[in-house]
C-alpha positions in Angstrom: 101.0 101.6 100.1 104.3 103.4 100.9 106.3 100.5 99.2 104.2 100.9 96.0 104.5 104.7 96.0 108.3 104.5 96.5 108.7 101.8 93.7 106.6 104.0 91.3 108.7 107.0 92.2 112.0 105.1 91.6 110.7 104.0 88.2 109.3 107.4 87.1 105.7 106.2 87.0 102.6 108.3 87.5 99.3 107.3 89.1 98.0 106.3 92.5 97.7 103.5 95.1 94.8 103.0 97.5 93.6 100.5 100.1 90.2 98.9 99.2 87.4 98.0 101.6 88.1 94.3 101.1 91.7 94.6 102.3 93.3 94.5 98.9 95.5 97.3 97.4 94.5 98.9 94.1 97.2 100.5 92.0 96.9 102.7 88.8 100.3 103.3 87.1 101.0 105.2 83.9 104.0 105.4 81.6 104.7 105.0 77.9 107.6 102.6 78.8 106.3 99.0 79.0 109.6 97.8 80.5 109.0 100.1 83.5 105.6 98.6 84.0 107.0 95.1 83.9 109.6 96.0 86.5 106.9 97.6 88.6 104.7 94.6 88.5 107.7 92.4 89.4 108.3 94.6 92.5 104.6 94.4 93.4 104.7 90.6 93.2 107.5 90.5 95.7 106.2 93.3 98.0 108.1 94.9 100.9 110.0 92.9 103.4 107.8 90.8 105.7 104.8 91.3 103.3 102.7 88.4 102.0 101.6 89.0 98.4 99.1 86.3 97.4 98.3 87.6 93.9 98.9 90.5 91.5 96.2 91.1 88.8 96.9 93.5 86.0 94.9 94.9 83.1 95.4 97.6 80.6 93.2 100.7 81.1 93.1 104.2 79.6 95.6 106.7 81.0 94.1 109.3 83.3 96.7 111.9 82.7 98.3 111.7 86.2 101.2 114.0 86.8 102.6 112.4 90.0 102.2 109.2 92.0 100.3 109.5 95.2 98.5 107.6 98.0 94.8 108.1 98.0 91.8 107.1 100.1 
């Protein structure tokens, strides 16, 4: 989660990241810049050093009006 939060901060994204009960990580990221979202998704696909990323799913959802990026749950 810290990798995701740092990547979002570096790109100027707003939203949140949380661990889910099934062991996956859920991310909600907001920006009006689609290039930033593509860069963010590319970083998530790679993950931090020594991480194993099996899959990244994405879908467009309505913005929640986040004003920062934070770790939740």
